[in-house]
C-alpha positions as CSV (number, residue, x, y, z in Angstrom):
1,M,26.6,20.7,-42.7
2,E,24.8,17.9,-40.8
3,P,27.1,15.1,-39.7
4,Q,26.4,12.0,-41.8
5,K,24.9,9.2,-39.9
6,A,26.9,6.0,-39.4
7,G,25.6,3.1,-41.3
8,P,25.1,-0.4,-39.9
9,E,28.2,-2.0,-38.7
10,P,29.5,-4.6,-41.3
11,R,28.8,-8.2,-40.2
12,Q,31.8,-10.0,-39.2
13,P,32.6,-13.1,-41.3
14,E,31.5,-16.3,-39.9
15,G,33.2,-19.6,-39.9
16,C,32.0,-22.9,-41.1
17,L,31.3,-23.9,-37.5
18,V,28.8,-21.2,-37.2
19,A,27.1,-22.0,-40.5
20,A,26.9,-25.7,-39.7
21,I,25.3,-25.1,-36.3
22,R,22.8,-22.3,-37.2
23,L,20.4,-24.2,-39.6
24,P,19.9,-27.5,-37.5
25,V,19.5,-25.4,-34.3
26,R,16.9,-23.2,-35.8
27,I,14.9,-26.1,-37.3
28,V,14.9,-27.9,-33.9
29,V,14.0,-24.9,-31.8
30,L,11.3,-23.8,-34.2
31,V,9.6,-27.4,-34.0
32,L,9.9,-27.1,-30.1
33,V,8.7,-23.4,-29.9
34,V,5.6,-23.5,-32.1
35,P,3.5,-25.4,-29.8
36,V,4.6,-23.7,-26.8
37,R,3.9,-20.2,-28.5
38,M,0.4,-21.5,-29.7
39,V,-0.4,-22.6,-26.1
40,W,0.8,-19.4,-24.6
41,D,-1.2,-17.2,-27.1
42,A,-4.3,-19.4,-26.2
43,L,-3.7,-19.1,-22.4
44,V,-3.3,-15.2,-22.9
45,V,-6.6,-15.0,-24.9
46,A,-8.3,-17.1,-22.2
47,G,-6.8,-15.0,-19.4
48,R,-8.0,-11.8,-20.9
49,F,-11.6,-13.2,-21.5
50,L,-11.7,-14.4,-17.9
51,N,-10.4,-11.1,-16.6
52,D,-12.9,-9.1,-18.4
53,T,-15.9,-11.3,-17.8
54,V,-15.1,-13.1,-14.4
55,F,-12.2,-11.6,-12.4
56,R,-12.9,-7.9,-12.8
57,P,-16.7,-8.0,-11.9
58,V,-16.0,-10.4,-9.1
59,G,-13.2,-8.3,-7.8
60,R,-15.5,-5.1,-7.9
61,A,-18.3,-7.0,-6.1
62,L,-15.8,-8.2,-3.4
63,L,-14.5,-4.8,-3.2
64,W,-17.9,-3.4,-2.5
65,V,-18.7,-6.0,0.0
66,G,-15.4,-5.5,1.8
67,R,-16.2,-1.8,2.1
68,A,-19.7,-2.4,3.2
69,L,-18.7,-5.0,5.9
70,F,-15.4,-3.5,7.2
71,V,-14.7,0.1,6.0
72,W,-18.1,1.8,6.3
73,P,-18.8,0.4,9.8
74,F,-15.4,1.4,11.1
75,V,-15.8,4.9,9.6
76,G,-19.1,5.3,11.2
77,L,-17.8,4.1,14.4
78,W,-15.0,6.4,14.3
79,R,-16.9,9.5,13.2
80,Y,-19.9,9.2,15.3
81,A,-18.6,7.4,18.5
82,L,-14.8,7.5,19.1
83,V,-14.3,11.2,17.8
84,P,-17.0,12.6,20.0
85,L,-16.0,10.4,23.0
86,G,-12.3,11.5,22.4
87,H,-13.3,15.2,22.4
88,G,-15.3,14.7,25.6
89,L,-12.3,12.8,27.3
90,A,-9.9,15.6,26.2
91,W,-12.1,18.3,27.7
92,L,-12.5,16.4,30.9
93,G,-8.7,15.8,31.0
94,K,-8.0,19.5,30.5
95,V,-10.6,20.6,33.1
96,L,-9.7,17.9,35.7
97,V,-5.8,17.4,35.2
98,V,-4.2,20.1,33.2
99,V,-5.8,23.2,34.6
100,P,-5.0,22.1,38.3
101,L,-1.6,21.2,37.3
102,V,-0.8,24.4,35.6
103,W,-2.2,26.3,38.6
104,T,-0.1,24.2,41.1
105,Y,3.0,24.7,38.8
106,R,2.4,28.4,38.5
107,W,1.3,29.3,42.1
108,V,3.1,26.6,44.3
109,L,6.0,24.8,42.6
110,T,7.5,28.0,40.9
111,P,7.8,30.2,44.1
112,V,9.2,27.2,46.1
113,G,11.6,26.5,43.3
114,H,12.8,30.0,43.3
115,A,13.3,29.9,46.9
116,L,15.3,26.8,46.9
117,A,17.4,28.0,44.0
118,T,18.2,31.2,46.1
119,A,19.1,29.1,49.1
120,G,21.3,26.7,47.1
121,R,23.3,29.6,45.5
122,W,23.9,31.1,49.0
123,V,25.1,27.7,50.3
124,W,27.3,27.1,47.2
125,A,28.9,30.6,47.3
126,H,29.4,30.8,51.1
127,V,29.9,27.3,52.2
128,L,30.8,24.7,49.6
129,T,33.1,26.8,47.5
130,P,35.5,27.7,50.4
131,V,35.5,24.1,51.5
132,G,36.1,22.7,48.1
133,Q,39.1,25.1,47.5
134,G,40.7,24.1,50.7
135,C,40.4,20.4,49.8
136,M,41.7,21.0,46.4
137,W,44.8,22.8,47.8
138,V,45.4,19.8,50.1
139,L,44.9,17.1,47.2
140,R,47.1,19.1,44.9
141,G,50.1,18.9,47.2
142,I,49.6,15.2,48.0
143,G,49.0,14.4,44.2
144,A,52.3,16.2,43.2
145,G,54.4,14.1,45.7
146,L,52.8,10.8,44.6
147,Y,53.2,11.7,40.9
148,A,56.9,12.3,41.4
149,A,57.5,9.1,43.1
150,V,55.4,6.9,40.8
151,A,57.2,8.5,37.8
152,W,60.7,7.7,39.2
153,L,59.6,4.2,40.1
154,V,58.1,3.5,36.6
155,R,61.1,5.1,34.8
156,Y,63.7,2.9,36.6
157,L,61.7,-0.2,37.1
158,L,59.8,-0.5,33.7
159,V,61.0,1.8,31.0
160,V,64.7,1.5,31.3
161,P,64.6,-2.5,31.4
162,A,62.1,-2.5,28.5
163,L,64.5,-0.3,26.3
164,W,67.4,-2.5,27.1
165,V,65.4,-5.8,26.2
166,Y,64.1,-4.2,23.1
167,R,67.5,-3.1,21.9
168,W,69.9,-6.0,22.8
169,V,67.2,-9.0,22.6
170,L,64.1,-8.5,20.4
171,T,65.8,-6.5,17.6
172,P,68.4,-9.1,16.7
173,V,65.9,-11.9,17.1
174,G,63.4,-10.1,14.8
175,H,66.0,-9.4,12.3
176,A,66.9,-13.2,12.2
177,L,63.2,-14.3,11.9
178,L,62.6,-11.8,9.1
179,W,65.5,-13.3,7.1
180,V,64.0,-16.9,7.7
181,V,60.6,-15.7,6.7
182,R,61.9,-14.1,3.5
183,G,63.6,-17.3,2.5
184,L,60.5,-19.3,3.2
185,G,58.3,-17.0,1.2
186,L,60.6,-17.1,-1.8
187,A,60.7,-21.0,-1.8
188,L,57.0,-21.1,-1.4
189,Y,56.4,-18.5,-4.3
190,W,58.5,-20.6,-6.7
191,I,57.0,-23.9,-5.7
192,T,53.5,-22.5,-6.0
193,R,54.4,-21.0,-9.5
194,V,55.9,-24.1,-10.9
195,L,53.3,-26.6,-9.4
196,F,50.1,-24.5,-9.8
197,V,50.2,-21.3,-11.6
198,L,52.0,-22.5,-14.8
199,P,49.7,-25.6,-15.4
200,A,46.7,-23.4,-14.7
201,L,47.8,-20.8,-17.2
202,A,48.4,-23.6,-19.8
203,L,45.1,-25.2,-19.1
204,W,43.5,-21.8,-19.4
205,G,45.1,-20.9,-22.6
206,W,45.1,-24.1,-24.4
207,V,41.9,-25.8,-23.2
208,L,39.3,-23.6,-21.6
209,V,39.6,-20.7,-24.0
210,P,38.9,-22.6,-27.1
211,V,36.1,-24.7,-25.4
212,G,34.5,-21.5,-24.0
213,R,34.6,-19.9,-27.5
214,V,32.9,-23.0,-29.0
215,L,30.2,-23.0,-26.2
216,A,29.8,-19.2,-26.6
217,V,29.1,-19.6,-30.4
218,I,26.7,-22.5,-29.6
219,G,24.8,-20.5,-26.9
220,R,24.6,-17.3,-29.1
221,E,23.2,-19.3,-31.9
222,V,20.8,-21.0,-29.6
223,W,19.6,-17.7,-28.3
224,D,19.2,-16.2,-31.7
225,A,17.3,-19.3,-32.8
226,L,15.0,-19.1,-29.8
227,G,14.2,-15.4,-30.7
228,H,13.7,-16.1,-34.3
229,A,11.5,-19.2,-33.7
230,W,9.4,-17.3,-31.0
231,R,8.7,-14.5,-33.7
232,V,7.9,-17.1,-36.4
233,A,5.8,-19.0,-33.9
234,G,3.9,-15.8,-33.1
235,R,3.1,-15.2,-36.8
236,I,2.0,-18.9,-37.1
237,S,-0.2,-18.6,-34.0
238,L,-1.7,-15.4,-35.2
239,A,-2.6,-17.0,-38.5
240,V,-4.0,-20.1,-36.9
241,G,-6.0,-17.9,-34.5
242,R,-7.4,-15.8,-37.3
243,A,-8.3,-18.8,-39.4
244,L,-10.1,-20.4,-36.3
245,G,-11.9,-17.1,-35.6
246,T,-13.0,-16.9,-39.2
247,L,-14.2,-20.5,-39.2
248,F,-16.1,-19.9,-35.9
249,R,-17.8,-16.8,-37.3
250,W,-18.8,-18.6,-40.5
251,I,-19.9,-21.7,-38.8
252,F,-21.7,-20.3,-35.6
253,V,-21.9,-16.4,-35.6
254,E,-23.2,-15.9,-39.1
255,P,-25.9,-18.4,-39.0
256,V,-27.0,-17.2,-35.5
257,R,-27.0,-13.7,-36.9
258,W,-29.1,-14.7,-39.9
259,V,-31.5,-16.6,-37.9
260,H,-31.9,-13.6,-35.4
261,R,-32.3,-11.1,-38.2
262,T,-34.6,-13.0,-40.7
263,V,-36.5,-15.2,-38.3
264,L,-36.5,-14.2,-34.7
265,T,-36.8,-10.4,-35.3
266,P,-39.9,-10.6,-37.5
267,V,-41.5,-13.2,-35.2
268,G,-40.7,-11.1,-32.2
269,H,-42.3,-8.0,-33.8
270,L,-45.4,-10.0,-34.8
271,V,-45.7,-11.4,-31.2
272,R,-45.2,-7.9,-29.9
273,D,-47.9,-6.3,-32.1
274,A,-50.4,-9.1,-32.2
275,V,-50.2,-10.6,-28.7
276,L,-48.2,-8.6,-26.2
277,R,-49.4,-5.0,-26.9
278,P,-53.2,-6.1,-26.8
279,C,-52.7,-8.1,-23.7
280,A,-50.9,-5.3,-22.0
281,E,-53.7,-2.8,-23.1
282,A,-56.4,-5.2,-21.8
283,A,-54.4,-5.7,-18.5
284,R,-54.2,-1.9,-18.2
285,S,-58.0,-1.5,-18.8
286,A,-58.7,-4.2,-16.3
287,G,-56.5,-2.5,-13.8
288,R,-58.3,0.8,-14.3
289,A,-61.7,-0.9,-13.9
290,G,-60.5,-2.7,-10.9
291,R,-59.2,0.5,-9.2
292,Q,-62.4,2.3,-10.0
293,V,-64.4,-0.6,-8.4
294,L,-62.2,-0.6,-5.3
295,A,-62.6,3.2,-4.9
296,S,-66.5,2.9,-5.2
297,A,-66.4,0.0,-2.7
298,R,-64.2,2.0,-0.1
299,E,-66.5,5.1,-0.6
300,S,-69.7,3.0,0.0
301,A,-68.0,1.4,3.1
302,R,-67.2,4.8,4.4
303,Q,-70.8,6.1,3.9
304,A,-72.0,2.9,5.5
305,R,-69.8,3.4,8.6
306,A,-70.9,7.1,8.9
307,D,-74.7,6.1,8.7
308,V,-74.2,3.4,11.4
309,R,-72.3,5.8,13.7
310,R,-75.0,8.4,13.2
311,M,-77.9,5.8,14.0
312,V,-76.1,4.5,17.1
313,F,-74.6,7.8,18.6
314,G,-76.7,10.3,16.9
315,E,-75.7,13.5,15.3
316,P,-72.3,14.7,16.4
317,R,-72.5,17.9,18.7
318,E,-71.5,21.3,17.2
319,R,-68.4,22.7,19.0
320,V,-69.1,25.8,21.1
321,A,-66.8,28.8,20.5
322,V,-64.8,29.5,23.8
323,A,-64.0,33.0,24.6
324,R,-60.2,33.9,24.6
325,R,-58.4,34.5,27.7
326,E,-56.4,37.5,26.2
327,P,-58.3,40.6,25.1
328,L,-58.5,41.6,21.5
329,A,-56.1,43.8,19.9
330,A,-58.5,46.8,20.4
331,E,-58.7,45.9,24.2
332,T,-55.2,45.5,25.1
333,R,-54.1,45.8,28.7
334,T,-52.5,49.0,29.8
335,L,-50.9,50.3,33.1
336,G,-54.0,52.3,33.8
337,S,-56.6,49.6,33.1
338,S,-58.2,47.5,36.0
339,T,-58.4,44.2,34.1
340,T,-56.5,42.1,36.8
341,A,-57.8,40.5,39.8
342,L,-55.7,42.8,42.1
343,T,-57.0,46.1,40.5
344,K,-60.6,45.0,39.5
345,D,-63.3,47.0,41.3
């Protein structure tokens, strides 16, 4: 069996103070909130209209202009100037710096380093290690004697007097100070409790808690009244907006639509069929005739220039065919033929 869903919690009984505060607060808040909500809804509608008609197109235009002025030039500079230049500099650096350094490291520094490392190991093993062991033996003996002397001096000059002072002087004095501090703390505790804590508890329990409960009730009712008034004001604003929209439509939009449908559209069709189309056809015919006249004039001018050139310079000479330097396919050169200047008879 499915578990039964718990119903809404029963509303707690409210006192007369809550009932007396709720109705006046809601009336006052509703009167104050309705103009604010209507102004807010008007600003929202105006903002949406401006966003759709002004801000968004202007933003897109500014974005395109920004790309054209800043992004695309830098992209072209990077792609067609800096990248090839970087590749060329990298190639030059590799050829002029990296390759010589690698060669020097491989064939000069590495053998020299190996030789120095071998010499250093020999010096360490046969010279420095024996000298260091002898020095350590001498220092170990000297350090053992100094450590024993310093330890004896520290024990009898510092540790033993410090223990005696701690046991016979500091411990009794500390116990006495602890007893005095405990007494002072107990006295301060009772003084603080009687002078501050008990009056603060009484003020909290008998004054602040009741006043806080009353203020909480008033604040909760004001908050609920604000929410209720905001919702009611939204419905009122929606009704007023719809009424204004309907009034605007019947006063302005419908007459304009009727004039466009019954007057402007037939007049526009009549003007298009009776005036614009014949004028356009006449303009196209005149354009075709003008183009034909211009073509005939250009052809006549071309013929006239040719006749004048023929009368002044005469007929042009015909081109004489020049023999080809290479033999034809049937007369190609061979090793046995004597067609060159060296082998010609």
